[in-house]
N, C-alpha and C positions, 0 to 999 in steps of 0.2 A: 369623624370629627377631627379637625386639626388639633394637634397637641404638641407640646415640647417633647422632643425625642429624648427618652431616658438613656442613661449611659449603657445599661444592659437590660434586656428584657428576657425574663425566664419564660419558657413555654408554659402554657396553662396545664394544670394537671389533667390527665386523661380521665374522663368520667367513668365511674364503675359501670359494669354491665348490669342491666336490670331487666327483669321480666316485664313484658308488656304485651298487650293484645289490641288488635285493631278493632275498635268498637266493642270487643268483648272483654278485653283484659286491661290491666293497669298500664299506665304509660310506661313504655320502655324507653329506649333512647329517642331523642327528638330528631335524630338523623343529622344530616350535614347541612341542610339548608339553613338560611338565616344570615344575619350579618351583624356587625358591630359598628355602630356609628354610620354617618352618612357616606363615608369613603371606604369602608370595608364591608362588602356585602357579597353574598353568593347570588349569582344570577341564574335564573331557571333556564335551562337549555330547552329550546323548542324549535318549531318550524316556522317559516314565514311564507304566507300566501300573498299573492299580489293581485291587484285589480286586473281583470281580463276582459276580452271582447266577448260580449254576450250576444248571442243570436236569439232567435225566436224560441228555441226549445228549452234549454235548461242550463244549470251551472256546469263549468268545466270540471273534468275529472281531476280533483286535487291529488297531488303526488306527495310521497313522503318528504321530498325536498323540492317544493315547487319553484321552478325558475323558468323564465320564458323569453326566448327571443322571438316568439311569434304573436302572442296575444296577451294583453293584460288581464289577469284572472283575479278572482276575489282574494283580497289580502287576508292576513291573519285576523280573525274576528276578535274584537276587544272582549276580554272577560268581563262578565257582569258579576256584581258582588253577591253571588249566591253562596251556596252552602254545602258543606259536607255534613249530612245528618249523623255521621258516625262518630265524630271526634269528641273528646271529653268536654264536659261543661266548662264554661268560661270561669276562669279564676280571677277574682277581683284583686288587683295588686294593692288595693288600698287598705287591706285588713291589717291592723297594727296592734301592738301591745299598748296598754294604757301608759300614760306618763306617771311618774312618781307623784305621790301626794304633795299638794302645795304648788305644783307646776301646771301650767297650761300647755296643752299639746302644741308644739310648734309646727306640726304638719297636719294637714287635713282640715276638715271643717272645724270651726272654732267653738261650737256650742255643745257638742256631744260626742262621745266615742262613736266611731264609724261603725255602721252595721250594713250588711249587704242584703238587698231584697231578693237576691237570686237563690237563696238557700231553701232547703226543705226537701223532703222526699219527693214532692211533686208540686209543680207550679200550678196556680189556679187556672182553670179553663176559662176561656173568654166568655162563654155563655152563662157562667155561674156568677150570680150577683149577691147572694145572701152573705151577711157578715160572717167572717170566720176568724179563728185565732191565727194570728200571724206567726209564721215559723220563726223560731229563734235561729240565729246563725249556727249554733252548735248542732242543730238538727241535720245539717248536711254533712255526712261523713266524707264527702268528696274532697273537701279542702282541709288542709292542716289547720287545726284550731289553735289559737293563741289565747293567752289570758286576757280577760276583759274586765273592765270595771262596770258596775251596775250603773244604769242611766239614772241620774238624780231626778227627783221629782221636779225641782225648779232650781235654776241657778242663773246668775247674771251672765250675759254674753261676754266672754273674755276679750280683752284687747290684744293687739299684736305684741304688746310688751310683756304679756305673761299673766296678768291678773284681770280682775274686773276693771272696767274703764275707770281710769284715774286712781287706781289702788295698786299697791304692791301685792304680788302673789301671797296668799295666805293671810293677809291682814283683814281686820274686821272694820266696818264702818262705825263711826262714833254714833252716840245716841241721837244727836240733832240731825246728823246726816241721814240716819236710818228713818227718822220721822219724815224727812223730805222725800226719801225714796219709796216710802210705804205705798203711796197711791200707784206708783209705777209697778210695784211688785204685785199688787192685787189685781190691777186691770189687765185683761188679756191683751197680748200684742195684736195689732191689726194684721189681718191677713194670715191668721194661723201661725203667728210667730214672725212674720215678715214685717219690717218697718213700713210705715205708710209711704207711698210713692210721692215724689216731689223733692226738689233740691238736687244735689249731686247724685250721680248714678250710684246705686247701692252695689257694693262688691258682690260678684256672683258667688264667691265661695261662702260668704256669710248667708246668703239666701239659700244656697244648697244645703248648708248645715241646718238651717231652720226647717227646710223641707224634710230632711231626713228625720229630724227630731219629731216633727209633727206626724210623720208617717208612723213611727214607732209608738207615738202616743195615741194612735187611733184617730187622729184628726186628718182624715183623708182629703177633705175639701181644702184645709189649710196647707197640707202637703202639696197638693196639686198646684195651688196658687204660688207657693214659694218656689217650687221646682220650675214652673213655667216662667216665673220672673227671673230665676237664676239663669235659665237658658237665654232669655231675652236680654238680660244684663250683659252676658258674655258677648252676644252678637253686637249689642250697642257699643260695648267697650272697644271691640275691634273696629267697628265702623267709625267711631270718634277718632281713634288713633290714625286710621287711614286718612280720614278727611283732613285732620290737622297736619299730618306730615306731608300730604300732597299739597295742601295750601301753602305751607312754609317752604316747600321746594320751589314753588313758583314765585313766592314773594321775596325770598332771600337766596340769591344765587351765590354759590361758593366762588370766592375770588381766587384768581391765579396768584401764586406766590411771586413776589418781585425779586430782583437781583439785589445783592449787597446785604449788609447788616440790617436787620429788621424787615427784610423782604417777606418773611413768613407771617408778619403781623396781619397783613390784609386777609390772607387765607384763614388764619386762626380767628380773626375778628368776625369774619362771616360765619364761621362755625358757631361762635358764641351767640351771634344774633339769631341764627336759625334755632339753636337750642332754646333761646328765650321766646322765640315765636311759637314753638311747639308747646312750651309750658303755658304761655298765655292763652293759647287756643284751647288746650285740653282742660285747664283748671276749672272753668265755670261749669262744665258738664261732668267732669270726672272727680273733681276735688283733688286732694293730695295724691301724688303718684303712689305713695306707699299703701294706700287703701286697696289697691288692685293687684298686689303682689301675692297671688295665691300659691299655696304649697305645691310642690311637684306632684304629689299624689292626687291632689284635687284636679290639677290640669290633666293628669293621666285619665282620671275618671271621665272628664268631659271628652277627651279624645276618644275613649272607648264607648262613649254615649251611655254610661251607667245611669245618669239621671233619668233617661227614658225608661229604664227598667223599673225604677221607683214609680214613675208616672203611670206606666201601664197598670201596675197593681192598684194604685190610687184610683185610676179611672174605672177599673173593674168594680171596686167597692162603691163608686158613685154611680154605677150603672151607665157609664158613658162608654159603650162597647166599641163604637166606631173610633173614638179617640184612643181607646186602649189598644185596638188593633194597629192603628197607625204608629203609636208609640212603640209597640212591640216590634213592628216592622222596621222602624228607624233604628232601634237597638240591634236588631238582627243583622242589618246590613253591615254593621261594624263588628259583629260577633257571629259569623256564619257557623261557628263550631257549636253553638248553643242549641242542643237538641230539643230541650223542653220548650224553648221559645218557638222553635219551628213547629212543634206539635200544637202549641197554642194557636199559632197562625193558621194551621190547617183546620183546626176545629172552628175557628172563626169563619174561614172561607166556606166551610161546609154548612154551618148553621145559618149564615147570612146570605149565602149565594154571591157574595162580592169577591171578585178575583183580584182586582188591582187595589193595592194599598199605597199610601203616600209615605215617602221617605222625607221627613221634615228637615233633614240635614243633607239632602242630595246636592251635589255640585253640578251646576247647570251645564257647564261645558262637557262634563262626562255624560250627562243625560242626552244632550244634543248629539254627541258623537255616537252613542249607542243607537239612538233613533236613526241617524244617518246611515249607519251600517246595516240596520234592519231593512231600511228602504232600498239600499243598494242591493242587498241579497235578493230582494223581491223584484229587482229590475225597475224600480220606481225612481228613475234617475232624477227627475225634477225635484221630487221631495228629498232625495238623498243629498242633492246639491244644497237645498235650502237649509237642512239641518247641519250638514258638515260645515257650511260657511258660517252658520251661527255658532257652531262649536269652536271654530277658529277664532272668531271675534271674542267669545267668552274666554278662550284659553289665553289670549294675549292680555286681556283685562285682568284675569287672575294672576298672570305672571307679573304684571306691574304691582298688584297688591302684595304678592309674595315678596317681591324685592323690597317694598316699603316696610313690611312687617319685620323683615330681617334686621332693620335698623334699631330694633328694640334692645333690651338688656340681653347680654350673653353670659354663658357660664364658662368659667375657667376651671376645667377639671383637674389640672395639675396643681392648683394652688388653693389654699384656704384664704378667704378674703382678708382676714386680719394679718396673715403672713405675707400678703402680696405687696412687695415693695419695689416695683419696677420703676425704671427711669421713664422720662417723658416719652421718648421714641419707642422704647420697648413696650410701654403700656399702650400707646397708640397702635403699634403693630399687632400686639396680642389681640386687642379688641377688633381691629379692622379685619384681621385674618379670620376671626370667627364670623363676622358679618359677611365677608366675601364667600366663605365656605357655605354659609346659609343661602346666600343668593345663588350661588352656582348650583346648589342642589334643588332649586325650585323646579328645574326640569323634571327631576324624579318625583318630587312632591305632587306636581300637577298630573302626573301619569299614573299615580298609585291610588287605587280605590280604597275606601274605608274598610278596615279589617284585613287588608292584604299586606303582605311583606314585599312582594315583587311588583314593580311597575309594569304597565302594559308596554311591551317591547316596541321600540320605534314609534312611540305614540304620536308625537307631533308630525314627523314626516309622513305617517300613514294618512293623515288628513289630505295631504296633497296627492298622495298616491291614489286614493279613492277618487278624488275630484278630477284628476287628469283624465281618467277614463269616463267618469260620469259626464263631464263636459263634452267629451268626444261623442258619446252616445246621443246627446241632445243636439249635436251639430254645431256646438260653439268651439271651433278649433283654436281660436285665439286664446280662450281661457284654458283649454286643454293644454296648449303649449306653455302657457304661463305657469300652470300648476306643475307640469312636468319639470320645467326649469327650476321651480321652487324646491321640488323634491331633490333635484340633483345638487342643490347647495349642500345638503346633508350627506348625500351619497354620490359624489361626482363620478364614481367608477361603475355605477349600476348599469350593466349592459342593456338590461331590459328597458329601463326608462330612457336611456340614451337612444335606443332603437325606436321607442315610441315617439320621442321628441322629433327624431328625424322623419318619422312618418307624418306627424302633424305638420311639420314644415313643408312636406311635399303637398299636403292638402291645401296649404295656404299659398302655394307658389303662384305668382301672378296677381294675387289679390292684396296681400300684405307682405311687407318685408319682414321675414322672421327675426332678423337682427334687432328690430325695434321692440320686440316683445321680450320684456325682462322678467326675472323672478320677482316675486312680491317683496315690497320694501320691508314689511314687518318681519318677514323671515330672514332677510339679509341682516337687519339690525340686530335681531335676537342672536343669530349665529355669530356675528362679529363680536358682540358683547360676551357671549359664552366662551369664545376662544380666548379673548383677552383675560377673562377671569381665570381660565385654566392656566394661562401663561403666568399670571401673577402668583397663583397658588404654587405652581411648580418652582418659581423663583424663590418664594418664601421657604419651600421645603428644602431647597438646595442651600440657601444662605443663612437662614434664621433658625435652624435647628428644629423645624417641624417635620413630622412624618405625614406624608400625603400620597395617596394613590388615586390617580385619575380614573374614574369609571368610564366605561363606554356607554354614554347616554343614548346613543342612537343605534343600538344593536340591530343587526339584520342577520337573523339565524336562518340557515337553510338557503335554498335557491328555488327559483321558479322553473316551471316546465315550459317547453316551447309553445304549447297550445294556449298559454295564458298571456300572450303578448300580441300587440297590434301587428298586422302584416308589415314587412319591411318595405313594401312598395305597393302602390295603388293597384297595379295590374294583378297582384297575387291575391287580392281579396275577392271572394265569391260575389256574384252579382247580387245576391240577396243579403249581403253583409256578413260579418263574422259570425260564426256559429258557436253555440255552447253545447257541449255534450251533457247528457243527463247521467250523472253518476252521483252516488251518495257520498257525502263527506266521510273519509275514512276515520277510524279510531286513531288515537294517538299512537305514534310509532314507539314501541318499547326500546329500551336502551341496549338490547342485545339481539343477536340473531335468534329467531324463534324456530324451534323444531319440535316435532312430536312423533309419536308412533313407535317408541322404543318398547322393549320387552317388559312384561308385567312381573316377571321374576317368580311368581307363585302360580302353580298350575290350577289352583282352585279359584283364583280371581277371574271374574268374567268381565270382558270388555262390553260396554253397552253403546255409548255414543262418543264420537270425537268432536273436535271444534266445529267442523262444517255442519254436522248433524245437530249441534247445539247452537247454530247460528252465531258463532263468534270466533274468537281467537284464543288459542292456548287454553282449551277447556277439555276435560275428559270426565266421563261418567262410568263408574265401575260398580259391579255387584260382587257379593260373596267375599269381600275383603276380610270379614270376620264371620264366624258361624253363629247360628242361633244360640247355642250354648254359651259362647263367649259374650254375646249381647246380654244374655240374662245375668251372667256372672259380673259383667262390668256394671250393669244396672244395680246389682246388689251392693257392689263397692260404692257406687255413687250415693246410694241411699245412706250409707254409713259415714261418709266423709264430707258430703257437700254442706255448705253453709249458705244461707240467703245472702246475696250480694257479694259472695267471694269471687274475686276477679273483676268486680265492677266498683272498686273503691267503697265497698259496703253498701252500695245502692241496690235495694232489692228490686226496683223497677227502673232500670237505667234507660230503657228505650221506649217503654210504654207503661202507663199506670194500670193497664188491664192484665198484666201478667207478672208473676213472681219469678225472678231469676236466681238460680243457685249454681254454684260451681266449685271446682276443686282442681288443683294442679297435680302433676305427676309426683313431685317431691312430697306433697302432703299425703298422697296415697301411700307412698313407700314408708313415710314416717309412721302413719297409722298401722301399716302392716308390721313394721319392725317392733312397734310397741304392743302388738297383739290385739289392737282394737278392731282390725279387720283381718281376714286371712291374708297372710303374706303372699301366697300364690296369686290371689285375686288382685292384690295391689300391684304385683309384678306384671300382671296381664296388661294393665293400663300402660305401663312403660313399654312393653314389648309390641303392642299393636300400634303405638304411635311411631316406634322405630320402623315397623313394617310399612306403615303409610309413607314415611319419609323416603324409604328406599324405592317404593313404587313410583312416587312422584319424580324422584331424581332420574330413574331409569326411563320412564315413559316420555318425559320431555327432553331426553337426550342431552342432559346437562354435562358440560365438560369439566365442571368443578364441583366440589362437594356442596351439598345442600345442608345447611345447618338449621336447627330449631331456633326460631325467634320467640315463639310463645306457644305453649300447649295448655289447653284448658278443656276440662270436661264440664259441660254446661247443660242444665235442664231448665226449660221455661214452662211454667204451669199457668194455665188459664184460670183467672180468679172468678169464682162464681158470683153471679149478680152483676157482672160488669161486661157482659159479652153482647148485650143487645145493641144493635145498630152500630157496631164497631166499624170505623172507617180508617183506622190507623194500621200500621204495619208492626209486626213483632220486632223487626229490626229495619229501620229506614234504609233506603237505597244509598249506597256509598261505594267507594273504592278503598282498597286496603292500604295503599301506600301514597295516596294523594288526596287533595281536597276537591271533591267533585263539584263542578260549577255547571249545573244543567243548562242554564239559559245561554251560556257562552259555548257549550259543548267543549269544555276544557276540564282538565283535572290538574290542579296545581300541586306540584311535588315540592311541598314546603311544610315546615312545622305548622300546626301540631300533628300533621299526618305522620304515620310511621314509614318514613320514606325509604328505609333500609329493607323493607320486606319485598320479596320477589315472587314467592308462590304461596298459595293458600290451599287448604283442604278441609273438608268437613266429612267426618265419618259418623253415620247415623246408627243409633242403637235400637230404635223401635218405630212402630207405625201406628200404635193404638191411641191415636189422638185425632182431633179434627183441625183442619187448617194447617198452618206451618209450612206451606210449600216454599222451597227455595226458588228464587227467581233471578234471572239475568235481565237487564234492561239495556236499551240504548243509553247514550250519555245524557239524554233529556230526562232520565230517571222516571219516565212514564211508560214508554213503549216496551212491553215485555217481549223478549226474544226467546226465552226458554223458561219452563217451569218444571221443577223436579219434586216429586213426592217422596219424602224420606221413608226408608224402611231399614230393617236390621241388615247391617253389612254393606249398605250402599255408601259409596264415597264419591263426592264431586270434588275435583281439583282444578285449579286455574291459576293463571298469572295474576299478580296482585295489583296491577296498574289500572289506569283509567280505561283500558280496553275492556275491562270486565266489571262494570257497575253491577251490584247485586244487593239483594235484601231478602227478608223473610216475611211472608204473609202472616197475618194474625193467627195465633193459636187460640181457637175458640172453645176447645174442650179437651181436657186431659193434659198430659205432660209429654213434651217433646225433648228427647235427650240426644246429645251428639258430642263427639270429641272434635273440638275445633283446633286446627293446627296452622301456624304461620311459619314460613321458612325464609331464610336469607342466604344469599351466596357470599356474604361478607362475614368472615369469622369474628370480626370485631363486635358484631351485634348478636353473638350467640346468647341464648337464654341462660341466665345465671342459674336458675333453679334446675335447668336440664344438666348443666355441668355438675351440680351438686348431686343430682339423681344418678348420674353416671358413676360418681364416686361411691354412692351407696350400693349400687348394683355390683361394682367391682369388689367392694368389701364383702358383700353377701356371697359372690361367686368364689372369692378366696376362702371364705369360711367353709363353703360346701365342697369345693374341688381341690383346694390347696394351690399354692403359688404356681407350681409347674403346669397346672392344667388350665390356667386362665387364658382366655382368648378374647382380648379387647380389640375392637376395630381401631386401627391406628388413625383412621380419618376422624374419629371422635376425640382425638387428643388435641389439646391446644397447641 
């Protein structure tokens, strides 16, 4: 966001190290991904694939850096908004402390304290419809709890000024007024707390508040009606504003300023007339503008689709299972980290047999683009062209809407409203720069899927990249050249597309003059406007005291391989057309050079399988890492120190309701040993074997730098009796340890809330006397199992933590499965805090036992 440059900016304080576990432990550091404001953001580094010449056989072999002077090959597939089943539950940002007595909350819904429907030890399953007691927000130990006021039995809806309508906060109505209001207080509100429809559009935040209050009052039909109307009201509000602003743009043109004194009056007069036009147009449908100024937290709820979570639960209670599933799916698309919603959706698909669900908030240009890419990958080029052209049309329509909506109110973060005393031109400049920054960022907004931080790279140009080859394959060389030239507007130095364009010109030689074929007009107009916006923003940054960094909106990461481009001449093309080699799409390329096969350091450790034998990358299976006696001793320690939900933010069933999870950390074991609650020797064993595992992993994968602990956790999962019949869930859903797995797009997004700093993982098993619980690797589709490992005492599986190694755990159906889970990092900044403290405890114990001169501390373990 643009902002006035401060005189001096102090660097933010470095966050403290914290223990965390991928999927199994508390959140550690969020990593380095993310961004602050629209103009400071981290961009995900990745590869770029390009459209290629497809023959009759199969897709071209993608390379780590696909670049192609020979054939256009398949571009980078757009990520679909799916999920990482591992990441922590969604945290509702709207949970707040109550306002002091006598005041009405200025933020959030106006009728009741906010409560979140996502809490509780376990969300309701979609096939269960009998009434149940609603979980109180405090029942969820996952979120920090704040003080709350009790929900009053009945109270008037407060006005925006702070009290009941027409009254000062804290005042009481007189006797006569009370008699007049009595019928209104006795009669129930229409629609379960919603005002009757008709007249000006009801504010969506008031309807939302009524829906939430009805939900917690047990009026699920009323809650559903109010929430449906709140969502509809918000859509209608946007549509009305778009219609009026578009209409007034056409009716009232902004006049050019004239020369001399008073020359600016013509321009300013047209501005005033347009403002009057917009107000006159909006008022009959919307009423006063102030009615629709929702609090920031309410807008954030709608952005995160929280109303659909309430709706899902209300629909379940009303036995509307199909609507409940679609509401859950809509919420899940914007909250892919919510594991319990994912489990609900899987339950619904299993019980109903229905696979496809509806996203009620889907953006049509994104849906068309994804459909076009799917048809392209299947070599269905006519259908690919149809959907991609429709996606382009939708994109430009959405871009116009985005530009118009940016003309609404703006926030000035550097100023409090009452303290803002700018002059005329300063005020105009401040507001216009906010509007301009918003408009300039529409490119990013339209390329970012709900629930994602990073936009789809090179999104708009990719449409033309796909189309240039699709048109070539259906024989429309004019359109192929047109789309190639449109793509070159964004990337004029792209050698591959330049080569393709030259090839298309050769095909048209003698039939059409290639010089008459121009890039598409809408692409030229958008790019010209985008460059002008960028120029103005940079001028403002240089001359008006703003800070601004221009992002690269059309990133092209990586390069194409030769076999992914059209041949440079007609004579070089085989008689049966360009060919496509059959090769599987590779896994994501890790950030470092990968090696393996180093020494195991301990003579008793037995090598079992390497990466190739486990059908993957950077994987190893070892046996005899610890002995049977050590397994038994470690299990005895676990029995004495583990607590249900330890390491899972207190949630006893974080991944499945059919198992109980218990855990403990190294520091806790040492603390109990030091206090005499468990044998100190046994507690020390936990520390020692985790260090042994770290050394083995570092040595086997031939790492050139020290491997540090990121999180260490002893965890046991126990099958709950009476809940194992017809189980179709996993003990731990398929995930990757340092990125958000997106199975439909075959992508893994290295961004928060994933633990992006983790580099290697290991699991050391303690027992085999249970049923189920196999560890599995899968393809990136999270369905195709590539390896399955049965745990037993002393067995250890280790692997790199990225998207190349999606994994999970099958259901434990009988008994208890125990293991030491370890996550490692190559970055000392993200060392496990509890491990550092445990090192200090061990050093102290060694000093007491050996004396200072005999201590032998590994210098690599020092900060």
